[in-house]
C-alpha positions in Angstrom: 0.0 0.0 0.0 1.4 3.4 -0.9 1.8 5.9 1.9 1.5 9.7 1.5 2.9 11.8 4.3 3.2 15.6 4.7 1.2 18.5 6.0 -1.0 21.3 4.6 0.1 24.7 5.8 -2.8 26.8 4.4 -4.9 26.6 7.6 -8.1 25.5 5.8 -8.5 22.3 7.8 -9.6 20.6 4.6 -8.5 17.1 3.7 -8.7 15.5 0.2 -8.8 11.7 0.0 -8.7 9.8 -3.3 -9.3 6.1 -3.9 -8.2 4.5 -7.2 -8.3 1.1 -8.7 -6.7 -0.2 -11.9 -8.6 -2.9 -13.7 -8.7 -4.5 -17.1 -12.5 -5.3 -16.8 -14.5 -3.8 -19.7 -17.4 -2.5 -17.4 -16.1 -2.4 -13.8 -18.5 -1.7 -10.9 -18.1 2.0 -9.8 -15.7 2.2 -7.0 -18.0 4.5 -5.0 -20.4 1.6 -4.6 -18.2 0.0 -2.0 -17.3 3.1 -0.1 -19.0 4.3 3.1 -18.0 7.5 5.0 -19.1 8.1 8.6 -17.6 10.9 10.6 -13.8 10.2 10.8 -14.1 6.7 9.3 -14.0 5.5 5.7 -14.9 1.8 4.9 -13.9 0.4 1.6 -15.1 -2.9 0.2 -12.8 -3.6 -2.8 -14.5 -5.7 -5.5 -13.1 -9.2 -5.2 -10.7 -8.1 -2.5 -10.4 -7.2 1.1 -12.5 -4.7 3.1 -10.5 -1.8 4.7 -11.4 0.5 7.5 -9.5 3.8 7.6 -9.9 6.1 10.6 -8.6 9.6 10.1 -8.0 11.7 13.2 -5.9 14.7 14.0 -3.3 12.6 15.8 -3.0 10.1 13.0 -4.5 7.6 10.5 -5.1 3.9 11.1 -5.9 1.3 8.5 -7.3 -2.2 9.3 -8.1 -4.9 6.9 -10.6 -7.7 6.9 -10.7 -10.7 4.5 -13.2 -10.6 1.6 -16.8 -11.5 2.6 -16.3 -10.6 6.3 -18.3 -7.9 8.1 
């Protein structure tokens, strides 16, 4: 998993998060179908892959992974 680190110094308090997937499928399911955002938590269900839970807080980011089909 790629990791991006750094800080924004503009004082806006805004955060941009981007999910991307590369596929050779002719008509892939839209990625947004497997994404749920609640407060400081993003849950991603990758098609045919794992589920990930990302918690984004001021003191850091944590990522946990569950096997496909769980949860």
